N, CA, C and O atoms as CSV, one atom per row, in Angstrom:
chain,resi,resn,atom,element,x,y,z
A,1,THR,N,N,-31.756,8.074,5.960
A,1,THR,CA,C,-30.410,7.912,5.446
A,1,THR,C,C,-30.475,7.784,3.924
A,1,THR,O,O,-31.224,6.956,3.406
A,2,PRO,N,N,-29.705,8.586,3.213
A,2,PRO,CA,C,-29.743,8.526,1.747
A,2,PRO,C,C,-28.878,7.396,1.192
A,2,PRO,O,O,-27.772,7.143,1.670
A,3,TYR,N,N,-29.408,6.729,0.176
A,3,TYR,CA,C,-28.691,5.656,-0.505
A,3,TYR,C,C,-28.820,5.842,-2.013
A,3,TYR,O,O,-29.760,6.467,-2.502
A,4,MET,N,N,-27.855,5.285,-2.733
A,4,MET,CA,C,-27.902,5.198,-4.174
A,4,MET,C,C,-28.052,3.715,-4.486
A,4,MET,O,O,-27.318,2.897,-3.932
A,5,LEU,N,N,-28.983,3.353,-5.356
A,5,LEU,CA,C,-29.189,1.953,-5.721
A,5,LEU,C,C,-28.527,1.654,-7.061
A,5,LEU,O,O,-28.668,2.409,-8.023
A,6,ASP,N,N,-27.801,0.537,-7.102
A,6,ASP,CA,C,-27.152,0.115,-8.337
A,6,ASP,C,C,-27.097,-1.399,-8.370
A,6,ASP,O,O,-26.514,-2.019,-7.481
A,7,GLY,N,N,-27.693,-1.997,-9.378
A,7,GLY,CA,C,-27.617,-3.435,-9.566
A,7,GLY,C,C,-28.124,-4.236,-8.384
A,7,GLY,O,O,-27.586,-5.302,-8.084
A,8,GLY,N,N,-29.141,-3.749,-7.712
A,8,GLY,CA,C,-29.705,-4.463,-6.577
A,8,GLY,C,C,-28.946,-4.267,-5.278
A,8,GLY,O,O,-29.219,-4.961,-4.299
A,9,THR,N,N,-28.007,-3.345,-5.245
A,9,THR,CA,C,-27.224,-3.050,-4.047
A,9,THR,C,C,-27.421,-1.591,-3.663
A,9,THR,O,O,-27.486,-0.719,-4.530
A,10,ARG,N,N,-27.515,-1.327,-2.368
A,10,ARG,CA,C,-27.638,0.058,-1.902
A,10,ARG,C,C,-26.288,0.547,-1.405
A,10,ARG,O,O,-25.547,-0.187,-0.751
A,11,HIS,N,N,-25.979,1.798,-1.725
A,11,HIS,CA,C,-24.721,2.428,-1.332
A,11,HIS,C,C,-25.059,3.702,-0.557
A,11,HIS,O,O,-25.754,4.581,-1.066
A,12,HIS,N,N,-24.567,3.792,0.665
A,12,HIS,CA,C,-24.836,4.952,1.513
A,12,HIS,C,C,-24.145,6.197,0.966
A,12,HIS,O,O,-22.962,6.162,0.628
A,13,ILE,N,N,-24.887,7.289,0.882
A,13,ILE,CA,C,-24.333,8.583,0.475
A,13,ILE,C,C,-23.979,9.324,1.764
A,13,ILE,O,O,-24.881,9.738,2.493
A,14,PRO,N,N,-22.686,9.501,2.063
A,14,PRO,CA,C,-22.289,9.981,3.385
A,14,PRO,C,C,-22.528,11.466,3.669
A,14,PRO,O,O,-22.680,11.855,4.827
A,15,ASP,N,N,-22.564,12.302,2.618
A,15,ASP,CA,C,-22.691,13.743,2.886
A,15,ASP,C,C,-23.147,14.490,1.634
A,15,ASP,O,O,-23.185,13.932,0.538
A,16,ASN,N,N,-23.488,15.757,1.822
A,16,ASN,CA,C,-23.968,16.590,0.706
A,16,ASN,C,C,-22.899,16.799,-0.355
A,16,ASN,O,O,-23.214,16.830,-1.545
A,17,ASN,N,N,-21.645,16.944,0.047
A,17,ASN,CA,C,-20.565,17.161,-0.913
A,17,ASN,C,C,-20.472,15.986,-1.889
A,17,ASN,O,O,-20.331,16.186,-3.095
A,18,THR,N,N,-20.550,14.776,-1.369
A,18,THR,CA,C,-20.501,13.587,-2.234
A,18,THR,C,C,-21.706,13.556,-3.171
A,18,THR,O,O,-21.566,13.258,-4.357
A,19,ALA,N,N,-22.876,13.859,-2.643
A,19,ALA,CA,C,-24.085,13.887,-3.474
A,19,ALA,C,C,-23.953,14.914,-4.594
A,19,ALA,O,O,-24.326,14.640,-5.735
A,20,GLU,N,N,-23.430,16.083,-4.279
A,20,GLU,CA,C,-23.252,17.131,-5.293
A,20,GLU,C,C,-22.255,16.708,-6.359
A,20,GLU,O,O,-22.468,16.973,-7.542
A,21,ARG,N,N,-21.176,16.057,-5.962
A,21,ARG,CA,C,-20.185,15.599,-6.945
A,21,ARG,C,C,-20.812,14.622,-7.933
A,21,ARG,O,O,-20.472,14.626,-9.116
A,22,TRP,N,N,-21.738,13.778,-7.441
A,22,TRP,CA,C,-22.420,12.817,-8.313
A,22,TRP,C,C,-23.573,13.462,-9.085
A,22,TRP,O,O,-24.181,12.817,-9.939
A,23,GLY,N,N,-23.880,14.731,-8.790
A,23,GLY,CA,C,-24.979,15.405,-9.465
A,23,GLY,C,C,-26.338,14.980,-8.957
A,23,GLY,O,O,-27.338,15.116,-9.661
A,24,LEU,N,N,-26.383,14.463,-7.730
A,24,LEU,CA,C,-27.652,14.015,-7.152
A,24,LEU,C,C,-28.406,15.205,-6.581
A,24,LEU,O,O,-27.814,16.111,-5.994
A,25,ASN,N,N,-29.705,15.189,-6.761
A,25,ASN,CA,C,-30.559,16.293,-6.338
A,25,ASN,C,C,-31.562,15.773,-5.320
A,25,ASN,O,O,-32.362,14.891,-5.630
A,26,TRP,N,N,-31.525,16.310,-4.115
A,26,TRP,CA,C,-32.427,15.842,-3.059
A,26,TRP,C,C,-33.888,16.083,-3.423
A,26,TRP,O,O,-34.762,15.348,-2.964
A,27,ASP,N,N,-34.171,17.101,-4.243
A,27,ASP,CA,C,-35.560,17.413,-4.609
A,27,ASP,C,C,-36.182,16.335,-5.491
A,27,ASP,O,O,-37.400,16.161,-5.496
A,28,THR,N,N,-35.354,15.615,-6.230
A,28,THR,CA,C,-35.882,14.581,-7.132
A,28,THR,C,C,-35.604,13.168,-6.621
A,28,THR,O,O,-35.882,12.189,-7.314
A,29,ALA,N,N,-35.062,13.064,-5.425
A,29,ALA,CA,C,-34.760,11.750,-4.846
A,29,ALA,C,C,-36.048,10.981,-4.578
A,29,ALA,O,O,-37.055,11.556,-4.165
A,30,VAL,N,N,-36.002,9.692,-4.814
A,30,VAL,CA,C,-37.137,8.815,-4.541
A,30,VAL,C,C,-37.004,8.304,-3.109
A,30,VAL,O,O,-35.935,7.844,-2.706
A,31,ARG,N,N,-38.069,8.385,-2.359
A,31,ARG,CA,C,-38.044,7.927,-0.972
A,31,ARG,C,C,-38.655,6.527,-0.889
A,31,ARG,O,O,-39.728,6.266,-1.433
A,32,PHE,N,N,-37.950,5.639,-0.199
A,32,PHE,CA,C,-38.400,4.268,-0.005
A,32,PHE,C,C,-38.690,4.034,1.468
A,32,PHE,O,O,-38.068,4.642,2.340
A,33,ASP,N,N,-39.622,3.163,1.731
A,33,ASP,CA,C,-39.869,2.708,3.080
A,33,ASP,C,C,-38.613,1.981,3.569
A,33,ASP,O,O,-37.982,1.247,2.807
A,34,THR,N,N,-38.255,2.182,4.827
A,34,THR,CA,C,-37.047,1.566,5.381
A,34,THR,C,C,-37.068,0.053,5.248
A,34,THR,O,O,-36.043,-0.552,4.931
A,35,LEU,N,N,-38.199,-0.559,5.481
A,35,LEU,CA,C,-38.304,-2.013,5.375
A,35,LEU,C,C,-37.999,-2.484,3.956
A,35,LEU,O,O,-37.301,-3.480,3.766
A,36,LEU,N,N,-38.517,-1.772,2.969
A,36,LEU,CA,C,-38.235,-2.115,1.575
A,36,LEU,C,C,-36.750,-1.926,1.264
A,36,LEU,O,O,-36.137,-2.775,0.615
A,37,LEU,N,N,-36.181,-0.835,1.718
A,37,LEU,CA,C,-34.779,-0.537,1.440
A,37,LEU,C,C,-33.844,-1.597,2.017
A,37,LEU,O,O,-32.820,-1.919,1.414
A,38,THR,N,N,-34.192,-2.136,3.175
A,38,THR,CA,C,-33.326,-3.144,3.794
A,38,THR,C,C,-33.321,-4.470,3.036
A,38,THR,O,O,-32.509,-5.344,3.338
A,39,ARG,N,N,-34.200,-4.633,2.070
A,39,ARG,CA,C,-34.172,-5.839,1.228
A,39,ARG,C,C,-32.987,-5.841,0.272
A,39,ARG,O,O,-32.593,-6.889,-0.240
A,40,PHE,N,N,-32.424,-4.666,0.036
A,40,PHE,CA,C,-31.251,-4.549,-0.833
A,40,PHE,C,C,-30.000,-4.692,0.029
A,40,PHE,O,O,-29.887,-4.009,1.047
A,41,PRO,N,N,-29.057,-5.559,-0.346
A,41,PRO,CA,C,-27.826,-5.659,0.440
A,41,PRO,C,C,-27.061,-4.346,0.393
A,41,PRO,O,O,-27.095,-3.618,-0.600
A,42,GLU,N,N,-26.374,-4.064,1.486
A,42,GLU,CA,C,-25.619,-2.811,1.558
A,42,GLU,C,C,-24.226,-3.017,0.987
A,42,GLU,O,O,-23.501,-3.932,1.378
A,43,GLY,N,N,-23.867,-2.140,0.048
A,43,GLY,CA,C,-22.531,-2.158,-0.548
A,43,GLY,C,C,-21.653,-1.106,0.111
A,43,GLY,O,O,-21.960,-0.617,1.199
A,44,ASN,N,N,-20.576,-0.767,-0.546
A,44,ASN,CA,C,-19.671,0.262,-0.040
A,44,ASN,C,C,-20.354,1.622,-0.038
A,44,ASN,O,O,-21.290,1.863,-0.801
A,45,ARG,N,N,-19.878,2.499,0.821
A,45,ARG,CA,C,-20.411,3.862,0.827
A,45,ARG,C,C,-19.994,4.563,-0.463
A,45,ARG,O,O,-18.975,4.222,-1.062
A,46,VAL,N,N,-20.773,5.522,-0.874
A,46,VAL,CA,C,-20.479,6.289,-2.081
A,46,VAL,C,C,-19.282,7.196,-1.802
A,46,VAL,O,O,-19.223,7.867,-0.772
A,47,THR,N,N,-18.335,7.206,-2.731
A,47,THR,CA,C,-17.183,8.110,-2.666
A,47,THR,C,C,-17.149,8.880,-3.985
A,47,THR,O,O,-17.942,8.588,-4.880
A,48,PRO,N,N,-16.260,9.843,-4.125
A,48,PRO,CA,C,-16.155,10.543,-5.410
A,48,PRO,C,C,-15.540,9.698,-6.524
A,48,PRO,O,O,-15.482,10.141,-7.671
A,49,TYR,N,N,-15.073,8.468,-6.197
A,49,TYR,CA,C,-14.354,7.648,-7.169
A,49,TYR,C,C,-15.125,6.380,-7.493
A,49,TYR,O,O,-15.591,5.678,-6.596
A,50,ALA,N,N,-15.256,6.090,-8.793
A,50,ALA,CA,C,-16.055,4.950,-9.229
A,50,ALA,C,C,-15.300,4.143,-10.283
A,50,ALA,O,O,-14.586,4.697,-11.119
A,51,ARG,N,N,-15.476,2.812,-10.222
A,51,ARG,CA,C,-14.902,1.915,-11.226
A,51,ARG,C,C,-16.049,1.174,-11.905
A,51,ARG,O,O,-16.939,0.643,-11.241
A,52,ASN,N,N,-16.013,1.145,-13.238
A,52,ASN,CA,C,-17.036,0.371,-13.949
A,52,ASN,C,C,-16.572,-1.071,-14.097
A,52,ASN,O,O,-15.473,-1.420,-13.665
A,53,GLN,N,N,-17.395,-1.896,-14.697
A,53,GLN,CA,C,-17.092,-3.323,-14.804
A,53,GLN,C,C,-15.924,-3.623,-15.730
A,53,GLN,O,O,-15.345,-4.706,-15.656
A,54,THR,N,N,-15.569,-2.692,-16.595
A,54,THR,CA,C,-14.422,-2.894,-17.479
A,54,THR,C,C,-13.130,-2.360,-16.876
A,54,THR,O,O,-12.074,-2.443,-17.504
A,55,GLY,N,N,-13.200,-1.810,-15.658
A,55,GLY,CA,C,-12.004,-1.382,-14.942
A,55,GLY,C,C,-11.640,0.080,-15.065
A,55,GLY,O,O,-10.665,0.516,-14.455
A,56,HIS,N,N,-12.393,0.856,-15.838
A,56,HIS,CA,C,-12.102,2.285,-15.926
A,56,HIS,C,C,-12.495,2.973,-14.624
A,56,HIS,O,O,-13.539,2.675,-14.046
A,57,VAL,N,N,-11.652,3.894,-14.170
A,57,VAL,CA,C,-11.898,4.606,-12.922
A,57,VAL,C,C,-12.183,6.070,-13.250
A,57,VAL,O,O,-11.551,6.672,-14.117
A,58,TYR,N,N,-13.156,6.619,-12.526
A,58,TYR,CA,C,-13.584,7.998,-12.738
A,58,TYR,C,C,-13.675,8.723,-11.404
A,58,TYR,O,O,-13.901,8.111,-10.360
A,59,THR,N,N,-13.496,10.030,-11.457
A,59,THR,CA,C,-13.865,10.879,-10.341
A,59,THR,C,C,-15.121,11.617,-10.782
A,59,THR,O,O,-15.270,11.952,-11.957
A,60,MET,N,N,-16.000,11.864,-9.863
A,60,MET,CA,C,-17.250,12.547,-10.177
A,60,MET,C,C,-17.125,14.027,-9.823
A,60,MET,O,O,-16.639,14.389,-8.752
A,61,GLU,N,N,-17.573,14.867,-10.744
A,61,GLU,CA,C,-17.579,16.312,-10.518
A,61,GLU,C,C,-18.812,16.904,-11.157
A,61,GLU,O,O,-18.991,16.841,-12.374
A,62,LYS,N,N,-19.654,17.476,-10.331
A,62,LYS,CA,C,-20.862,18.168,-10.797
A,62,LYS,C,C,-21.699,17.303,-11.731
A,62,LYS,O,O,-22.205,17.787,-12.744
A,63,GLY,N,N,-21.843,16.024,-11.392
A,63,GLY,CA,C,-22.683,15.131,-12.173
A,63,GLY,C,C,-22.044,14.568,-13.419
A,63,GLY,O,O,-22.728,13.947,-14.233
A,64,LYS,N,N,-20.725,14.772,-13.595
A,64,LYS,CA,C,-20.016,14.218,-14.747
A,64,LYS,C,C,-18.906,13.304,-14.256
A,64,LYS,O,O,-18.319,13.519,-13.195
A,65,LYS,N,N,-18.632,12.272,-15.059
A,65,LYS,CA,C,-17.522,11.377,-14.742
A,65,LYS,C,C,-16.288,11.838,-15.508
A,65,LYS,O,O,-16.361,12.168,-16.692
A,66,ARG,N,N,-15.155,11.854,-14.811
A,66,ARG,CA,C,-13.884,12.248,-15.424
A,66,ARG,C,C,-12.904,11.099,-15.246
A,66,ARG,O,O,-12.609,10.699,-14.119
A,67,TRP,N,N,-12.401,10.571,-16.347
A,67,TRP,CA,C,-11.504,9.414,-16.341
A,67,TRP,C,C,-10.220,9.726,-15.593
A,67,TRP,O,O,-9.651,10.809,-15.724
A,68,ILE,N,N,-9.774,8.747,-14.800
A,68,ILE,CA,C,-8.496,8.844,-14.085
A,68,ILE,C,C,-7.626,7.682,-14.558
A,68,ILE,O,O,-8.030,6.524,-14.462
A,69,GLY,N,N,-6.455,7.982,-15.059
A,69,GLY,CA,C,-5.530,6.950,-15.523
A,69,GLY,C,C,-4.864,6.208,-14.367
A,69,GLY,O,O,-4.797,6.721,-13.250
A,70,PRO,N,N,-4.365,4.983,-14.645
A,70,PRO,CA,C,-3.760,4.157,-13.597
A,70,PRO,C,C,-2.599,4.825,-12.859
A,70,PRO,O,O,-2.484,4.698,-11.640
A,71,ASN,N,N,-1.740,5.534,-13.593
A,71,ASN,CA,C,-0.616,6.209,-12.932
A,71,ASN,C,C,-1.106,7.296,-11.982
A,71,ASN,O,O,-0.539,7.500,-10.909
A,72,CYS,N,N,-2.140,7.973,-12.381
A,72,CYS,CA,C,-2.705,9.029,-11.553
A,72,CYS,C,C,-3.340,8.439,-10.284
A,72,CYS,O,O,-3.217,9.012,-9.201
A,73,ILE,N,N,-4.009,7.307,-10.424
A,73,ILE,CA,C,-4.618,6.644,-9.263
A,73,ILE,C,C,-3.547,6.328,-8.228
A,73,ILE,O,O,-3.736,6.535,-7.029
A,74,GLN,N,N,-2.425,5.825,-8.715
A,74,GLN,CA,C,-1.331,5.478,-7.808
A,74,GLN,C,C,-0.757,6.729,-7.139
A,74,GLN,O,O,-0.515,6.734,-5.932
A,75,ARG,N,N,-0.539,7.789,-7.922
A,75,ARG,CA,C,0.007,9.033,-7.361
A,75,ARG,C,C,-0.939,9.642,-6.327
A,75,ARG,O,O,-0.490,10.179,-5.314
A,76,MET,N,N,-2.245,9.560,-6.581
A,76,MET,CA,C,-3.232,10.155,-5.678
A,76,MET,C,C,-3.471,9.294,-4.431
A,76,MET,O,O,-3.970,9.787,-3.420
A,77,GLY,N,N,-3.113,8.011,-4.509
A,77,GLY,CA,C,-3.315,7.114,-3.375
A,77,GLY,C,C,-4.777,6.895,-3.028
A,77,GLY,O,O,-5.147,6.866,-1.854
A,78,ILE,N,N,-5.610,6.740,-4.057
A,78,ILE,CA,C,-7.064,6.639,-3.833
A,78,ILE,C,C,-7.618,5.235,-4.047
A,78,ILE,O,O,-8.831,5.038,-3.976
A,79,SER,N,N,-6.759,4.263,-4.305
A,79,SER,CA,C,-7.266,2.941,-4.682
A,79,SER,C,C,-8.232,2.352,-3.656
A,79,SER,O,O,-9.151,1.631,-4.044
A,80,GLN,N,N,-8.060,2.632,-2.362
A,80,GLN,CA,C,-8.966,2.102,-1.343
A,80,GLN,C,C,-10.309,2.829,-1.334
A,80,GLN,O,O,-11.260,2.343,-0.721
A,81,ASP,N,N,-10.408,3.973,-1.992
A,81,ASP,CA,C,-11.648,4.752,-2.013
A,81,ASP,C,C,-12.502,4.511,-3.252
A,81,ASP,O,O,-13.587,5.080,-3.370
A,82,ILE,N,N,-12.033,3.681,-4.175
A,82,ILE,CA,C,-12.755,3.436,-5.421
A,82,ILE,C,C,-13.844,2.393,-5.182
A,82,ILE,O,O,-13.584,1.320,-4.638
A,83,VAL,N,N,-15.063,2.725,-5.596
A,83,VAL,CA,C,-16.204,1.828,-5.417
A,83,VAL,C,C,-16.618,1.282,-6.782
A,83,VAL,O,O,-16.666,2.027,-7.761
A,84,ASN,N,N,-16.915,-0.012,-6.850
A,84,ASN,CA,C,-17.338,-0.666,-8.093
A,84,ASN,C,C,-18.834,-0.465,-8.329
A,84,ASN,O,O,-19.646,-0.599,-7.414
A,85,TYR,N,N,-19.177,-0.142,-9.570
A,85,TYR,CA,C,-20.564,0.017,-9.992
A,85,TYR,C,C,-20.764,-0.719,-11.310
A,85,TYR,O,O,-19.795,-1.036,-12.000
A,86,THR,N,N,-21.993,-0.986,-11.653
A,86,THR,CA,C,-22.285,-1.648,-12.924
A,86,THR,C,C,-22.057,-0.682,-14.081
A,86,THR,O,O,-22.156,0.535,-13.925
A,87,ASP,N,N,-21.749,-1.251,-15.246
A,87,ASP,CA,C,-21.611,-0.420,-16.442
A,87,ASP,C,C,-22.908,0.317,-16.731
A,87,ASP,O,O,-22.888,1.473,-17.153
A,88,ALA,N,N,-24.039,-0.347,-16.504
A,88,ALA,CA,C,-25.335,0.279,-16.771
A,88,ALA,C,C,-25.478,1.575,-15.976
A,88,ALA,O,O,-26.003,2.562,-16.491
A,89,TYR,N,N,-25.021,1.581,-14.742
A,89,TYR,CA,C,-25.137,2.785,-13.923
A,89,TYR,C,C,-24.133,3.850,-14.379
A,89,TYR,O,O,-24.509,5.002,-14.596
A,90,ILE,N,N,-22.877,3.474,-14.523
A,90,ILE,CA,C,-21.826,4.432,-14.886
A,90,ILE,C,C,-22.055,5.007,-16.280
A,90,ILE,O,O,-21.801,6.191,-16.501
A,91,ASN,N,N,-22.527,4.199,-17.218
A,91,ASN,CA,C,-22.716,4.672,-18.593
A,91,ASN,C,C,-23.792,5.748,-18.713
A,91,ASN,O,O,-23.807,6.491,-19.693
A,92,ARG,N,N,-24.687,5.844,-17.740
A,92,ARG,CA,C,-25.726,6.893,-17.773
A,92,ARG,C,C,-25.185,8.269,-17.400
A,92,ARG,O,O,-25.842,9.281,-17.644
A,93,ILE,N,N,-24.004,8.313,-16.819
A,93,ILE,CA,C,-23.441,9.572,-16.333
A,93,ILE,C,C,-22.689,10.260,-17.470
A,93,ILE,O,O,-21.848,9.634,-18.115
A,94,PRO,N,N,-22.976,11.537,-17.728
A,94,PRO,CA,C,-22.261,12.248,-18.797
A,94,PRO,C,C,-20.756,12.279,-18.522
A,94,PRO,O,O,-20.314,12.324,-17.375
A,95,GLU,N,N,-19.997,12.254,-19.598
A,95,GLU,CA,C,-18.532,12.243,-19.470
A,95,GLU,C,C,-17.978,13.656,-19.568
A,95,GLU,O,O,-18.357,14.426,-20.450
A,96,GLY,N,N,-17.078,13.983,-18.653
A,96,GLY,CA,C,-16.370,15.257,-18.682
A,96,GLY,C,C,-14.968,15.027,-19.221
A,96,GLY,O,O,-14.654,13.951,-19.730
A,97,SER,N,N,-14.130,16.048,-19.105
A,97,SER,CA,C,-12.753,15.931,-19.568
A,97,SER,C,C,-11.977,14.967,-18.676
A,97,SER,O,O,-12.363,14.719,-17.534
A,98,HIS,N,N,-10.874,14.421,-19.209
A,98,HIS,CA,C,-10.033,13.522,-18.419
A,98,HIS,C,C,-9.500,14.270,-17.212
A,98,HIS,O,O,-9.155,15.448,-17.307
A,99,PHE,N,N,-9.431,13.593,-16.085
A,99,PHE,CA,C,-8.912,14.197,-14.862
A,99,PHE,C,C,-7.382,14.222,-14.915
A,99,PHE,O,O,-6.773,15.281,-14.762
A,100,CYS,N,N,-6.766,13.067,-15.130
A,100,CYS,CA,C,-5.328,12.979,-15.345
A,100,CYS,C,C,-4.977,11.586,-15.850
A,100,CYS,O,O,-5.729,10.632,-15.652
A,101,ASP,N,N,-3.817,11.484,-16.511
A,101,ASP,CA,C,-3.377,10.208,-17.096
A,101,ASP,C,C,-2.479,9.446,-16.155
A,101,ASP,O,O,-2.020,8.354,-16.488
């Protein structure tokens, strides 16, 4: 089962489409022993939507983060799909154009 690790928490990657949106490459993925992996608490599953510690929300597309404004989040009805990540993790992701305001 594939997971993404962030801040000592593991997040399940549910499918290839989600992995591709985050720019994850199975060829360069690090494999962990299951026993070792279970030492990390399980967080929310990975979705295309991420919130950093300062509250900015992004959608992931082809390995880039695209900012989504609060009004757009409400119109899209995605608030339940947004997963929180550390700034350290989100800041490593290249920024794309704004998704919507």
